[in-house]
C-alpha positions as CSV (number, residue, x, y, z in Angstrom):
1,X,264.6,169.8,82.6
2,X,266.1,166.1,82.7
3,X,267.4,166.4,86.3
4,X,267.6,162.2,86.2
5,X,269.1,159.8,83.2
6,X,266.2,157.9,83.4
7,X,264.0,160.2,81.7
8,X,266.9,161.0,79.3
9,X,267.0,157.2,78.2
10,X,263.1,156.9,77.8
11,X,263.2,160.0,75.5
12,X,265.9,158.2,73.5
13,X,263.9,155.0,73.3
14,X,260.9,156.9,72.0
15,X,262.0,159.6,69.8
16,X,263.6,157.8,66.5
17,X,266.8,159.6,65.3
18,X,267.6,161.6,68.2
19,X,270.5,159.6,69.2
20,X,272.5,159.3,66.1
21,X,271.8,162.9,65.3
22,X,273.1,164.1,68.5
23,X,276.3,161.7,68.4
24,X,277.1,163.3,64.9
25,X,277.1,166.9,66.3
26,X,278.3,166.5,69.8
27,X,280.7,163.3,69.6
28,X,283.2,165.0,72.0
29,X,280.5,164.7,74.4
30,X,279.5,161.6,76.6
31,X,276.5,159.7,75.2
32,X,274.2,161.0,77.7
33,X,275.1,164.7,77.0
34,X,274.8,164.2,73.7
35,X,270.9,163.5,74.2
36,X,270.6,165.8,76.6
37,X,272.2,168.8,74.3
38,X,270.2,168.0,71.4
39,X,266.9,167.9,73.6
40,X,267.4,171.0,75.2
41,X,268.1,172.6,71.5
42,X,265.0,171.2,70.0
43,X,263.1,173.0,73.0
44,X,264.7,176.2,72.2
45,X,263.6,175.5,68.5
46,X,267.4,175.7,67.7
47,X,269.3,173.4,65.5
48,X,271.8,171.0,66.5
49,X,274.7,172.9,65.9
50,X,278.1,173.3,67.7
51,X,277.9,174.2,71.8
52,X,280.8,175.4,73.9
53,X,281.3,177.1,77.3
54,X,281.1,180.9,77.4
55,X,285.1,181.3,77.8
56,X,285.5,178.9,74.9
57,X,283.4,180.8,72.7
58,X,285.3,184.4,73.7
59,X,288.5,182.5,72.7
60,X,287.1,181.4,69.6
61,X,286.1,185.1,68.6
62,X,282.6,185.2,69.3
63,X,280.4,186.3,72.3
64,X,277.1,185.2,74.1
65,X,273.9,187.1,72.5
66,X,272.6,189.3,75.7
67,X,269.7,187.3,77.3
68,X,270.6,183.9,76.2
69,X,270.3,181.1,78.6
70,X,272.9,178.5,78.9
71,X,272.2,174.8,78.3
72,X,272.7,172.4,81.0
73,X,275.0,169.2,81.0
74,X,276.0,166.5,83.5
75,X,279.2,167.4,85.2
76,X,280.9,164.4,86.9
77,X,281.9,165.1,90.8
78,X,284.4,163.2,92.8
79,X,283.0,162.7,96.3
80,X,285.0,161.5,99.2
81,X,283.3,159.9,102.2
82,X,284.8,158.1,105.2
83,X,283.3,154.4,105.7
84,X,280.7,153.8,108.4
85,X,282.8,151.3,109.9
86,X,285.6,153.8,110.5
87,X,287.4,153.5,114.0
88,X,288.9,156.5,116.1
89,X,292.4,156.0,116.5
90,X,294.7,157.4,119.3
91,X,294.8,160.8,118.2
92,X,291.1,161.2,118.1
93,X,290.9,161.3,114.3
94,X,288.7,158.9,112.6
95,X,290.3,155.9,111.0
96,X,288.9,153.1,108.2
97,X,289.2,153.7,104.6
98,X,287.8,156.5,102.6
99,X,284.9,155.8,100.1
100,X,285.3,157.4,96.9
101,X,282.5,157.5,94.5
102,X,281.1,159.7,91.4
103,X,278.0,161.7,91.3
104,X,276.8,164.0,88.5
105,X,275.2,167.6,88.7
106,X,273.5,169.4,86.1
107,X,275.5,172.8,85.3
108,X,274.2,175.5,83.0
109,X,277.4,176.5,81.1
110,X,277.2,175.9,77.3
111,X,275.9,177.8,74.5
112,X,275.1,177.0,70.9
113,X,276.5,178.6,67.6
114,X,273.0,180.4,67.1
115,X,273.3,181.6,70.5
116,X,276.4,183.7,70.0
117,X,277.8,186.2,67.4
118,X,281.1,187.1,65.8
119,X,283.8,185.4,63.9
120,X,282.5,182.9,61.5
121,X,283.0,179.4,63.4
122,X,282.4,175.9,61.7
123,X,283.1,172.4,63.4
124,X,282.9,169.2,61.5
125,X,279.9,166.9,61.8
126,X,281.4,163.3,63.0
127,X,280.9,160.1,61.2
128,X,280.2,157.1,63.3
129,X,283.0,154.7,63.1
130,X,283.9,151.6,65.7
131,X,285.7,148.7,65.5
132,X,284.5,145.5,67.0
133,X,287.9,143.7,67.2
134,X,289.5,146.8,68.9
135,X,286.7,147.0,71.3
136,X,286.9,143.6,72.4
137,X,290.5,143.7,73.0
138,X,290.2,147.1,74.7
139,X,287.9,145.6,77.0
140,X,289.6,142.4,77.7
141,X,286.5,140.2,76.2
142,X,286.7,137.2,74.2
143,X,284.4,136.5,71.5
144,X,284.6,132.6,71.1
145,X,282.6,130.2,68.7
146,X,278.8,129.6,69.4
147,X,278.3,126.2,70.3
148,X,274.6,126.0,72.0
149,X,271.7,123.8,70.7
150,X,269.1,126.0,71.5
151,X,267.7,127.6,68.3
152,X,265.8,130.4,70.4
153,X,269.4,131.5,71.9
154,X,271.2,134.2,69.8
155,X,274.3,134.8,71.9
156,X,275.7,134.1,75.3
157,X,278.2,135.6,77.8
158,X,280.1,133.7,80.4
159,X,282.7,135.4,82.7
160,X,284.6,137.7,80.0
161,X,283.7,135.5,76.9
162,X,280.8,136.1,74.4
163,X,279.3,134.3,71.7
164,X,277.0,134.9,68.7
165,X,274.9,132.6,66.7
166,X,275.6,132.6,62.9
167,X,271.8,132.8,63.0
168,X,271.3,135.8,64.9
169,X,269.2,138.3,62.9
170,X,271.1,141.2,63.8
171,X,274.4,139.9,65.1
172,X,275.8,143.4,65.7
173,X,273.1,144.2,68.3
174,X,273.5,140.7,69.8
175,X,277.2,141.1,70.6
176,X,276.5,144.7,71.9
177,X,274.0,143.1,74.2
178,X,276.4,140.4,75.4
179,X,279.4,142.8,75.4
180,X,277.3,144.9,77.9
181,X,276.3,142.0,80.0
182,X,280.2,141.6,80.6
183,X,280.9,145.2,81.0
184,X,278.2,145.8,83.5
185,X,278.9,143.2,85.7
186,X,276.2,140.7,85.1
187,X,278.5,137.8,84.2
188,X,280.4,137.9,87.5
189,X,277.4,138.1,89.6
190,X,276.9,134.4,90.2
191,X,281.1,134.0,91.7
192,X,280.1,137.0,94.1
193,X,278.1,134.9,96.6
194,X,277.8,137.7,99.1
195,X,276.6,140.2,96.6
196,X,273.0,140.5,95.9
197,X,272.0,139.6,92.4
198,X,270.5,141.9,90.1
199,X,266.9,140.5,89.0
200,X,267.3,138.6,85.3
201,X,264.6,141.3,83.9
202,X,266.7,144.1,85.0
203,X,269.8,142.6,83.7
204,X,268.4,141.9,79.9
205,X,266.7,145.5,80.1
206,X,269.9,147.1,81.1
207,X,272.2,145.0,78.3
208,X,269.6,145.5,75.6
209,X,269.4,149.1,76.4
210,X,273.0,149.5,75.6
211,X,272.8,147.6,72.7
212,X,269.8,150.0,71.6
213,X,272.2,153.3,72.1
214,X,275.0,151.7,70.3
215,X,272.7,150.4,67.4
216,X,271.4,154.1,67.1
217,X,274.7,155.8,67.2
218,X,276.2,153.7,64.6
219,X,272.9,153.7,62.7
220,X,272.7,149.9,62.5
221,X,269.6,147.8,62.1
222,X,267.6,146.4,65.1
223,X,266.6,149.5,67.3
224,X,262.8,148.3,66.8
225,X,263.5,144.9,67.9
226,X,265.4,146.4,70.8
227,X,262.5,148.8,72.2
228,X,260.3,145.7,72.1
229,X,263.1,143.5,73.9
230,X,263.3,146.0,76.4
231,X,259.5,146.4,76.8
232,X,258.9,142.7,77.1
233,X,261.4,142.4,80.1
234,X,259.9,145.5,82.0
235,X,256.3,144.5,81.6
236,X,255.2,148.3,81.0
237,X,257.3,149.4,84.1
238,X,260.3,151.7,84.2
239,X,263.9,150.9,84.5
240,X,265.6,152.7,87.8
241,X,267.3,155.3,88.1
242,X,270.5,153.6,88.8
243,X,270.0,151.3,85.8
244,X,269.7,154.1,83.1
245,X,273.1,155.5,84.9
246,X,274.5,152.1,84.2
247,X,273.2,151.7,80.8
248,X,274.8,155.4,79.7
249,X,278.4,154.8,81.4
250,X,278.4,151.0,79.9
251,X,277.6,152.4,76.5
252,X,280.2,154.8,76.9
253,X,282.8,152.3,77.8
254,X,282.0,150.3,74.5
255,X,281.6,153.0,72.3
256,X,285.2,154.6,73.3
257,X,286.9,151.0,73.3
258,X,286.1,150.7,69.5
259,X,287.0,154.3,68.7
260,X,290.1,155.5,66.9
261,X,292.5,157.0,69.6
262,X,292.3,160.1,67.6
263,X,288.6,160.7,68.8
264,X,288.7,161.7,72.6
265,X,285.5,161.8,74.1
266,X,285.0,164.5,77.1
267,X,281.8,164.4,79.6
268,X,281.7,168.3,79.6
């Protein structure tokens, strides 16, 4: 079972086609859960078909077949924790601010159409659609004219501004890469002198990981080059689990920012 995000990303990088196929069928789910659902169905030798919870299938007039095991997907859980620097007040209650963060937990709650029986059911397969201008506006990112003399540089990101060279081999991939630098917070690290800086190798691998996932979902060229670029920065190493989570999260933000309003995405 994929109980971490890093192995999930590794499978996406090494198995051609799984990302785009998963998106077309499971577009209502987060990018990570799309891939996770596709992998589990393949392991069960089942086609990529609609998935839903036990209660949802019941509402649709179908019931889960006896003996079928549920698919597990990531569920976000909000956790609250008092800061370690909390100070007790006169009443004896701990003071200080409360820290709120999100954790993900695998939950076995979903079944595919082939694991159920009952009334006929069909769900349309989603065709990828993404608008660059809408995404840039929604993310408050400005794309400016590329003005850089080094011919080896295909794009750059500064603060919340990006630029893509007219000579870039795959301009869409370069744009995703530079947008990812902004969304991941890489462009702000230089202004936060008290915060630890992410190593450049990790920054580049994270940004290109986002570019790879988005190019895969939208079936755009440049995926093979992305794999090679990521490996060149990792030097045969593996991305930390935290980086894998950040890649999926940033990919989701950029994808949703450029999708039509009528296509909401859910995480479960």
